[in-house]
C-alpha positions in Angstrom: 0.1 -0.1 -0.2 1.0 3.7 -0.7 -0.3 6.1 1.9 -1.6 9.1 0.4 -3.1 11.3 2.8 -5.0 14.6 2.2 -5.7 18.0 3.9 -7.2 21.5 3.4 -11.0 20.8 2.8 -13.3 22.8 4.5 -16.5 24.8 4.3 -16.4 28.0 2.2 -18.6 30.6 0.6 -19.1 30.9 -3.1 -16.4 32.7 -4.8 -13.6 31.7 -2.0 -10.6 29.8 -2.4 -9.3 26.5 -1.1 -6.1 24.7 -1.3 -5.8 20.9 -0.9 -2.7 19.0 -0.3 -1.9 15.0 -0.5 1.2 14.0 1.3 2.7 10.9 -0.6 4.7 8.7 1.9 6.5 5.2 1.0 6.5 5.7 -2.9 8.6 7.4 -5.3 6.1 10.0 -6.2 8.2 11.5 -9.0 7.7 10.1 -12.7 4.3 8.6 -12.0 1.1 10.1 -12.8 -1.0 11.9 -10.1 -4.7 13.2 -10.3 -7.4 14.6 -8.1 -10.8 13.4 -8.4 -14.1 14.5 -6.6 -17.4 12.7 -5.8 -20.3 14.4 -4.8 -23.4 12.5 -2.8 -25.4 10.3 -5.0 -22.6 10.7 -8.3 -19.7 8.8 -9.7 -16.5 9.9 -9.1 -15.0 12.2 -11.5 -11.5 13.2 -12.7 -10.9 16.9 -12.3 -7.4 17.3 -12.5 -4.0 15.4 -13.5 -0.5 16.2 -13.6 2.6 13.9 -15.2 5.3 14.4 -12.4 8.0 13.9 -14.2 7.2 16.4 -16.8 4.8 18.9 -15.1 2.3 18.6 -17.8 -1.5 19.0 -16.7 -4.9 18.5 -17.7 -8.1 19.4 -16.3 -11.8 18.6 -16.7 -13.6 21.3 -18.6 -15.7 22.0 -15.5 -12.9 23.1 -13.5 -10.6 24.8 -16.2 -9.4 28.1 -15.1 -10.2 27.9 -11.6 -8.5 24.7 -10.5 -4.8 24.4 -10.5 -2.7 21.1 -9.6 0.7 21.2 -9.2 3.4 18.8 -7.5 6.5 19.5 -5.0 8.6 16.6 -5.6 11.1 17.4 -2.5 7.8 17.3 0.2 6.3 14.4 -2.0 3.1 16.4 -1.9 0.3 16.9 -4.6 -1.3 20.0 -4.4 -5.1 21.3 -5.8 -5.2 25.0 -5.7 -9.3 25.8 -6.1 -10.3 29.6 -6.8 -14.0 30.7 -7.5 -15.4 28.1 -5.8 -19.1 27.1 -6.7 -21.6 25.2 -5.1 -21.4 22.4 -7.6 -17.8 22.0 -6.5 -19.0 20.4 -3.3 -17.9 16.8 -2.9 -15.1 14.3 -1.6 -11.9 15.1 -2.8 -9.6 12.1 -3.5 -6.0 12.1 -4.3 -4.7 9.3 -6.5 -1.5 7.7 -8.3 -0.6 5.3 -10.4 2.3 3.1 -10.2 2.4 2.8 -14.1 4.6 5.6 -16.1 1.6 6.1 -18.9 0.4 9.8 -18.7 -2.0 11.2 -21.5 -3.2 14.5 -21.9 -6.6 13.7 -22.2 -9.6 11.6 -20.5 -7.4 8.8 -20.0 -5.4 10.2 -17.3 -8.4 11.7 -15.4 -10.2 7.8 -15.7 -10.3 6.5 -12.3 -9.5 2.9 -13.7 -6.2 4.2 -14.5 -4.8 5.0 -10.8 -4.4 1.9 -8.1 -3.4 4.1 -5.1 -5.9 6.3 -3.4 -6.5 8.7 -0.6 -8.9 8.8 2.1 -10.5 11.8 0.8 -11.4 15.4 2.5 -14.5 17.1 2.3 -15.1 20.6 0.0 -18.5 22.1 0.9 -19.3 25.3 -1.2 -22.6 26.9 0.2 -23.7 30.4 1.2 
């Protein structure tokens, strides 16, 4: 198992910001794909942002493009998700994921949950006024 521990969730008003963190331990997080997913109550888990940690290349779901920023600090072994201009529809549990396969594609492939084999426990984000 590869522990992935998320933090940074919370309750914010629409228009606010949050920065989620995912600490990776016992795993060479460099050179492997990582991603953030979210799951709203009653809905399927959806990929929102992914990064190729070897190149820094990123890809975002259309619903979050321009508002979410994914980045990785290899020294701190931490994956981040900066979320700005939060909307009520951003509410959900956010999960960090990592893949042991060195395959990253700028596209929906790397936002598909089936391509990730390590998951964190999730952190809750609630957006309401």
